[in-house]
TIDRENLO-656317 format. One record per residue (C-alpha): residue number from 0; x, y, z. Coordinates in Angstrom, 1 decimal, always signed. Each point is the difference from the previous one (the first is absolute). Example, Ala and Ser with C-alpha at 12.3 -4.5 7.8 and 13.67 -1.06 7.14 Angstrom:
BEGIN
0  +12.3  -4.5  +7.8
1  +1.4  +3.4  -0.7
end
This chain:
BEGIN
0  +161.4  +64.1  -186.5
1  +2.5  -0.9  -2.4
2  +3.3  +2.0  +0.4
3  -0.9  +1.6  -3.3
4  -3.0  +1.9  +1.7
5  +1.6  +0.7  +3.4
6  +3.1  +2.2  -1.8
7  -3.0  +1.6  -1.9
8  -2.2  +0.8  +3.0
9  +3.1  +1.3  +1.7
10  +1.2  +2.4  -2.4
11  -3.8  +1.6  -0.3
12  +1.0  +0.8  +3.2
13  +3.2  +1.8  -0.8
14  +0.7  +3.7  -1.8
15  +2.4  -0.3  -3.1
16  +3.7  -0.6  +0.6
17  -1.1  -1.1  +3.6
18  +1.8  -2.8  +1.8
19  -0.6  -3.2  +1.6
20  +1.5  -2.6  +1.8
21  -0.7  -3.5  +0.3
22  +1.7  -2.3  +2.1
23  -1.2  -3.9  -1.5
24  +1.7  -3.2  +0.3
25  -0.1  -2.3  -3.7
26  +1.1  -3.4  -0.7
27  +2.1  -1.6  -2.3
28  -1.4  -1.6  -2.8
29  +0.3  -3.4  +0.8
30  -1.1  +0.0  +4.1
31  -0.9  -3.9  +1.7
32  -2.8  +1.7  +2.4
33  +0.3  -3.1  +2.6
34  +4.1  -0.2  +0.1
35  +1.5  +3.6  -1.1
36  +0.4  +2.9  +2.6
37  -2.3  +3.4  -1.3
38  -2.2  +2.4  +1.3
39  -2.9  -2.4  +0.8
40  +2.2  -1.9  +2.7
41  +0.2  +3.1  +2.1
42  -4.0  -0.5  +0.0
43  +0.0  -3.1  +0.9
44  +2.5  +0.6  +3.4
45  -2.5  +2.7  +0.6
46  -2.9  -2.7  +0.0
47  +2.0  -2.5  +1.8
48  +0.4  +2.8  +2.8
49  -3.7  +0.9  +0.3
50  -0.9  -4.2  +0.1
51  +1.9  +0.1  +2.7
52  -1.2  +3.3  +1.5
53  -3.6  -1.9  -0.5
54  +1.0  -3.2  +2.1
55  +1.4  +1.7  +3.3
56  -3.7  +2.3  -0.5
57  +1.9  +3.1  -0.8
58  -2.4  +0.5  -3.0
59  -3.0  -1.6  -1.1
60  +0.5  -2.9  -2.4
61  -2.8  +1.2  -2.2
62  +1.7  +3.5  -0.6
63  +3.1  -2.3  -1.3
64  -2.2  -1.7  -1.9
65  -1.7  +3.0  -1.7
66  +3.3  +1.9  -0.7
67  +0.0  +0.1  -3.4
68  +3.5  +2.4  -1.4
69  -0.5  +0.0  -3.8
70  +3.7  +0.0  -1.7
71  +1.5  +0.2  -3.3
72  +3.1  -0.5  -0.8
73  +0.6  +0.1  -4.0
74  +3.3  -1.1  -1.8
75  +2.7  +1.8  -0.6
76  +0.1  +0.2  -3.9
77  -4.1  +0.9  -0.1
78  +0.3  +2.7  +2.6
79  +2.5  +1.3  -2.0
80  -2.0  +0.2  -3.2
81  -3.2  +1.4  +1.8
82  +2.0  +3.0  +1.2
83  +1.6  +0.3  -3.2
84  -2.7  +0.1  -2.1
85  -2.1  +2.4  +2.3
86  -1.4  +2.8  -2.1
87  -0.8  +1.7  +3.6
88  +3.5  -0.1  +1.9
89  +3.4  -0.3  -1.0
90  +2.8  -2.2  +1.6
91  +2.1  +2.4  +1.4
92  +1.8  -2.6  +2.1
93  -0.5  -3.8  +1.4
94  +3.2  -1.5  +2.5
95  -0.2  -3.1  +1.7
96  +0.7  +0.9  +3.6
97  +1.3  -2.3  +2.6
98  -1.0  +0.5  +4.1
99  +3.7  -0.4  +1.8
100  -1.4  -2.2  +3.0
101  -2.3  -1.7  +2.0
102  -1.5  +2.8  +2.0
103  -0.7  +2.3  -3.0
104  -1.5  -3.0  -2.2
105  -2.2  +0.1  +3.6
106  -0.7  +3.4  -0.4
107  -0.9  +0.1  -3.2
108  -2.3  -2.7  -0.1
109  -1.5  +1.6  +3.2
110  -0.4  +3.5  -1.8
111  -2.2  -2.0  -3.1
112  -1.9  -2.1  +2.0
113  -0.3  +2.0  +3.7
114  -3.7  +2.1  -0.9
115  -1.4  -3.1  -1.8
116  +0.9  -2.2  +3.2
117  -1.3  +2.4  +2.5
118  -3.7  +1.0  -1.8
119  -0.6  -4.0  -0.4
120  +1.4  -0.9  +3.6
121  -0.3  +2.9  +1.8
122  +2.0  +2.3  +2.2
123  +3.0  -2.2  +2.2
124  +0.3  -2.6  -2.8
125  +2.6  +1.5  -2.0
126  +3.4  +0.4  +2.6
127  -1.0  -4.2  +0.9
128  -0.5  -0.3  -3.7
129  +3.7  +1.2  -1.2
130  +1.5  -1.3  +3.0
131  -0.7  -3.0  -0.8
132  +1.1  +0.4  -4.0
133  +2.9  +1.3  +1.0
134  +1.0  -3.5  +2.1
135  -1.2  -1.7  -3.3
136  +2.0  +1.4  -2.1
137  +3.1  -0.2  +2.2
138  -0.8  -4.0  -0.3
139  -0.3  +0.6  -3.5
140  +2.6  +2.7  -1.6
141  +0.1  -1.1  -3.3
142  -2.9  +1.6  -0.7
143  +1.5  +3.6  +0.2
144  +2.7  -1.3  -2.3
145  -1.3  +1.8  -3.5
146  +3.0  -0.6  -2.3
147  -1.0  -3.7  +0.5
148  -3.7  +0.0  -0.5
149  -2.3  -0.1  -2.4
150  -0.8  +3.4  +0.3
151  +0.6  +3.7  -0.4
152  -0.5  +3.2  +2.1
153  -0.5  +2.6  -1.8
154  -0.2  +3.5  +0.7
155  -1.6  +1.5  -3.5
156  -0.4  +3.7  -0.7
157  -2.6  +1.4  -2.5
158  -1.1  +3.1  -1.5
159  -3.1  +1.1  -1.2
160  +0.7  +0.7  -4.0
161  -1.3  +3.5  -1.0
162  -3.1  -0.5  -2.5
163  -0.4  +3.1  -2.8
end
């Protein structure tokens, strides 16, 4: 599903003039995904935690191998263009947000990934996973420095257009 289709489908769920908030990432227009810091690095760290847990027998390696989290990090200019040209929704606000410290960063990541991880790996895995994740983030604190990364963490507020 592309971004335009996603926005159209969400707009159909809203009544006229109702608001929808989205928190998402967008990449700079030029990103070297092999070296630059971007939102996918968070998933790489989580993945390495899961592999560590599989080596210790805390989760099944097969479960790790079959775990798939589809992600999409559009370039910022493309995202703006799509939002501004959307006929169903009007862009009310788009602000870049920063996470003030490692604890907030880890909490935010947990809020996003907790349910997916619990459903796939079962109960009791999430606490261990995010304890390990926090320790890895502390060893790699630059991942939380959004000001220097090649990504934008965005808060987007959209309003359902009133159609006559």
